[in-house]
N, C-alpha and C positions, 0 to 999 in steps of 0.2 A: 662843763664840769658841774657837778652837783653843788649848788651853793647852800641850800637848806630845804627843809620840809616842814610842814605844819599842817594841823588838822583844823577844819572849821567846825567848832562845837556849837550846839544850839541848846538853849534853855538851861535851867538850873540842874537839869539831869545830865548835862554834858553829853548829848547825843551827838555822835560824829556824823555830819552831813557829807563832807568830803574830806579828802587828804590832797594837798597840793605840794608841788616841788618846783623850785626855781633852779634853771640851769644858765649858767654864764660861761663866757669864754674863759674867764679867770675868776675865782672867788673873790667877792667883796662883801663887806658886813654893813656897809652904809648905804642907805636908800638914795641919798643924793648922788653919791659916787656912781651908784648903778644907773640912775636916771641919766647921768652925764656921760657915761661910757658909751661909745659908738658901736660896741659890738652887739651881736645877736644875743637875744635873751628868749628862753623858753619857759612858759609856765605850763605845767601839766597838772590837770585836776581830775581825780577819780572819785566819782560819786558813790557813796555807801548806802544812801537813802534816796528814795524818790523825792524830787522837788517839782511841783506843778509849775506850769508856765507863769502863772500870775506871781508865784513867789521869785522865780528867776528874774522877771521883768522888774518887780519891786526892788530887789536887791540891786541890780545894776542902776536903776533910776536913782536910787538913794545915794549910790557911790558917785555917780556923775554929778548930781546936785551938790553934794558935799565937797567934791573936789574942784569943779569948775563952774558950778552954777548953770550948767548947760544940760540940755536934753540929750537922750541917747541918739546917736546918729541913726537915721532911719534904716539903713542897710544893716547895721548892727542889730537893732531891735528886730527886724524882720528875720534875721538868722537865728535868733534865740528860740529855744524849744524847750519843752518839758524835759526833765533830766531823770530818767529812770535810774534806779540802783545799777551800778555796772558801766554807766556811761563815762567815757573819758573825753575831756575837752583839752585842747592844745592851743595855746596862744604864742605864735612865733613872732616875736617883736624885733624887727630890723629898723634901722635908721629911716624913719619916715613912712613905714608901713607896718601892717600887722596882718598875719595870715591866721585865720580861724579854722579850726578843724574840730570836729566832734563825731562820735560814734553815730552812725546812721544819718549824718547831714552833709550836704554838699560844703565843700571848701569855700571860704570867702576871704578875698584879699581886699583890705581897706587901706587906702593911702592916707597920709597925714601925720605929721610928727606930733601934733597936739592930741590927736586920738591915741596914738601909741603911748605917749607919756601919761595921759590920763588913765588908760587902761593898766599900765604898770603901777601907777599910784594907787589904783584900787586894791592892789594886792600887797604893796610894800609901803605905802605911805601912811600918814597918821590916820587916814580915814579907812583903813583896811578893816574888814569885818570885825576882827578881834585883834587884840595886841599879841595874843599867843601865836596866831596865824602869821602875823607880821614878823614877829621875832623868829619864828621857825623858818620862814622863807629867807630872811636875812642871815640865817645861820648863827643866831645869837642864843638859842635855847638848847645847846648841846650839853 
């Protein structure tokens, strides 16, 4: 079920970079409850603007550093690519694993509960790119 949607806005001009949606087995409005829930979670992001590879990597590195103080897993970093407008990314988060899919890229399965938790926190935790995006995904900004 759709839990919520939000847009990642950039700069004082509020340029929409992407729009994301969070799907859960049952709607939840609290990040900690979502993280603790054993069900499958899906984050879908559709890019409205081109994002160069250096920007993609920098954003994910900053998220992982803020959340766990750890580097990006090498396989995840290698999977990242430039994001032309129109690209769709899907992050299917299951207990202990994440399936990564994107337009024009091979699918990647990564094992590890900590990676799955960190990836989800990057979207709905206090270190999400913006509070508006976080609140939107949590379904708090309707």
